[in-house]
C-alpha positions in Angstrom: 0.0 0.0 0.0 1.2 3.6 -0.7 2.5 5.3 2.4 2.1 8.7 0.9 -0.5 8.7 -1.9 0.0 12.4 -2.6 3.6 11.7 -3.6 2.9 8.9 -6.0 3.3 9.4 -9.7 -0.3 8.6 -10.5 -1.6 11.0 -7.9 0.6 13.8 -9.0 -0.1 13.3 -12.7 -3.9 13.0 -12.3 -4.6 15.4 -9.4 -5.1 18.3 -11.9 -8.3 16.6 -13.0 -9.7 17.2 -9.5 -8.0 20.6 -8.9 -9.3 22.0 -12.2 -12.8 20.6 -11.7 -15.6 23.2 -12.0 -19.1 21.8 -12.3 -20.2 25.0 -14.0 -17.9 24.5 -16.9 -18.1 21.6 -19.3 -14.4 22.0 -20.2 -13.1 22.2 -16.7 -10.0 20.2 -15.7 -7.4 18.7 -18.0 -4.2 16.6 -18.3 -2.0 15.7 -21.2 -3.0 12.1 -21.7 0.1 11.0 -23.6 2.3 12.7 -21.0 0.5 10.9 -18.2 0.9 7.5 -19.8 4.6 8.2 -20.7 5.5 9.2 -17.2 3.6 6.3 -15.6 5.5 4.0 -17.9 8.8 5.6 -16.9 7.9 5.2 -13.2 6.9 1.6 -13.8 10.3 1.0 -15.4 12.1 2.6 -12.5 10.1 0.4 -10.1 10.6 -2.8 -12.1 12.1 -4.7 -9.1 8.9 -4.0 -7.2 6.5 -3.6 -10.2 3.7 -5.6 -8.7 3.3 -3.2 -5.8 3.8 -0.1 -8.0 1.0 -1.2 -10.4 -1.3 -2.0 -7.6 -0.7 1.3 -5.9 -1.2 3.1 -9.2 -4.7 1.7 -9.6 -5.5 2.5 -6.0 -4.5 6.1 -6.6 -6.3 6.3 -9.8 -9.6 5.2 -8.2 -9.0 7.7 -5.4 -8.8 10.4 -8.0 -11.9 9.0 -9.8 -13.8 9.2 -6.5 -13.3 12.9 -6.4 -14.6 13.7 -9.9 -18.3 14.4 -10.2 -20.3 12.3 -12.5 -20.7 13.9 -15.9 -17.7 16.2 -15.5 -15.4 16.2 -18.6 -12.5 15.3 -16.3 -14.0 11.9 -16.0 -13.8 11.4 -19.8 -10.1 12.3 -19.7 -9.5 9.7 -17.0 -11.1 7.1 -19.4 -8.8 8.3 -22.2 -5.9 7.6 -19.9 -7.1 4.1 -19.3 -7.6 3.6 -23.1 -4.1 4.7 -23.9 -2.6 2.6 -21.1 -4.3 -0.4 -22.8 -2.3 0.3 -25.9 1.0 0.6 -24.0 3.6 -1.9 -23.1 6.7 -1.2 -21.0 10.1 -2.7 -21.5 12.4 -3.2 -18.6 16.1 -2.9 -18.3 16.7 -6.5 -19.6 14.7 -5.9 -22.7 11.7 -7.9 -21.5 8.2 -6.5 -21.2 7.3 -5.7 -17.6 4.5 -7.9 -16.2 2.8 -8.5 -13.0 2.9 -12.2 -11.9 -0.3 -14.0 -12.8 -2.0 -10.8 -13.9 -0.5 -9.8 -17.3 1.7 -7.2 -19.0 2.2 -3.6 -17.9 0.1 -1.6 -19.0 -1.8 -3.2 -21.8 -3.4 -5.9 -19.7 -4.3 -3.5 -16.9 -2.8 -6.1 -14.4 -4.5 -6.2 -11.0 -6.9 -3.4 -12.0 -9.9 -5.7 -11.5 -8.6 -6.8 -8.1 -8.3 -3.2 -6.9 -11.7 -2.3 -8.4 -13.4 -5.2 -6.6 -11.8 -4.1 -3.3 -12.8 -0.5 -3.4 -15.8 -0.5 -5.8 -18.1 2.3 -5.0 -21.3 3.5 -6.7 -21.7 6.2 -9.3 -18.3 7.9 -9.7 -16.2 4.7 -9.9 -18.9 3.1 -12.0 -18.7 5.7 -14.7 -14.9 5.2 -15.0 -14.7 1.5 -14.9 -17.7 0.8 -17.0 -17.2 3.3 -19.8 -15.6 0.3 -21.6 -18.0 -2.6 -21.0 -16.6 -5.5 -23.1 -17.0 -9.1 -22.1 -13.7 -10.8 -21.2 -12.0 -7.4 -21.0 -10.1 -6.2 -18.0 -12.7 -3.5 -17.7 -15.7 -5.9 -17.8 -17.8 -5.3 -14.6 -21.1 -6.1 -16.1 -21.9 -8.3 -13.1 -22.0 -5.1 -11.0 -24.6 -3.7 -13.4 -26.8 -6.8 -12.8 -26.4 -6.3 -9.0 -27.3 -2.7 -9.3 -30.5 -3.5 -11.3 -31.4 -6.2 -8.9 -30.9 -3.9 -5.8 -32.8 -1.1 -7.4 -35.7 -2.7 -9.1 -36.1 -6.4 -8.1 -37.0 -5.9 -4.4 -39.8 -4.2 -2.6 -37.7 -1.4 -1.1 -35.7 0.5 -3.7 -32.1 1.5 -3.1 -31.6 5.0 -4.3 -27.9 4.5 -4.6 -28.5 1.4 -6.8 -31.0 3.3 -8.8 -28.5 6.1 -9.5 -25.9 3.5 -10.4 -28.3 1.7 -12.7 -29.0 5.0 -14.5 -25.3 5.4 -15.1 -25.0 1.9 -16.5 -27.9 2.5 -18.9 -26.3 5.8 -19.9 -22.8 4.4 -20.5 -23.3 0.8 -21.8 -26.8 0.0 -23.0 -25.8 -1.8 -26.1 -23.3 -4.0 -24.3 -25.8 -4.9 -21.6 -28.5 -5.6 -24.2 -26.0 -7.8 -26.0 -25.4 -9.9 -22.9 -29.2 -10.2 -22.4 -29.7 -11.4 -26.0 -27.1 -14.1 -25.4 -28.9 -15.3 -22.2 -25.7 -15.4 -20.2 -26.2 -17.4 -17.0 -23.8 -16.8 -14.1 -22.3 -19.5 -11.8 -23.7 -20.4 -8.4 -26.3 -17.8 -7.2 -24.5 -14.6 -8.1 -26.9 -13.7 -10.9 -30.2 -14.8 -9.2 -33.3 -12.6 -9.4 -34.3 -10.3 -6.5 -37.1 -11.2 -4.1 -39.8 -9.6 -6.3 -38.9 -11.9 -9.2 -37.6 -15.0 -7.4 -40.1 -17.2 -9.2 -38.5 -16.3 -12.6 -35.5 -18.5 -12.1 -33.2 -16.0 -13.6 -29.5 -16.8 -13.3 -27.9 -13.8 -15.1 -28.6 -11.7 -18.1 -31.5 -12.8 -20.4 -34.0 -11.2 -22.7 -36.9 -11.5 -20.3 -35.1 -9.8 -17.5 -34.0 -7.0 -19.8 -37.5 -6.5 -21.0 -38.8 -6.4 -17.4 -36.1 -3.9 -16.6 -37.2 -1.8 -19.6 -40.8 -1.7 -18.4 -39.7 -0.7 -14.9 -37.4 2.0 -16.2 -40.3 3.3 -18.3 -42.0 4.2 -15.1 -39.0 6.1 -13.7 -37.5 9.4 -14.8 -33.7 9.4 -14.8 -33.7 13.1 -14.1 -35.6 12.4 -10.9 -33.2 9.5 -10.0 -30.2 11.8 -10.4 -31.5 14.4 -8.0 
């Protein structure tokens, strides 16, 4: 774990996104995405003897920054751009070999341990909007299960969770096509993790499917997202 997050490369490089944030301006905040990725790569190379911890701490700091950015602020989009550029970047160490985290993949293109950190510190709307802007099955950024849990907590039980409703709205905003694609494939999930909520327990749902998606659509038709966001 980082002993001084404020001194870490990721924190220093990304903090301007928070410092420049102004919810009254659509163009508030800003970083040079290529510069951020280049300097993170240099820092990873310098830490190659302890690269596992460095990468883990980088994701922790990135999520800490993400948690300070308001949903819908352009700074959030820039953070997503950083992630996309990282996915296209490999880092070569002093021996000419590509840096990698044991059992987790190459730095940075596989986003090694990103999922582990996300699962540890997953929080609702703000982190959701970052991690789920790329919702691709079998991708390091696939957290579609969290969407299913959000829908279940918000709309498949008698007492609605406002936080889950807000989270569901963000999912629908960011990844409707990807989620509908999962539903059309009738993707069942192992054990009981994809089961229906109490209000629909008789349905026998085990994950994403077309019937569940259509029921969700009918429910959402009775809700106004503008009201949910307030």
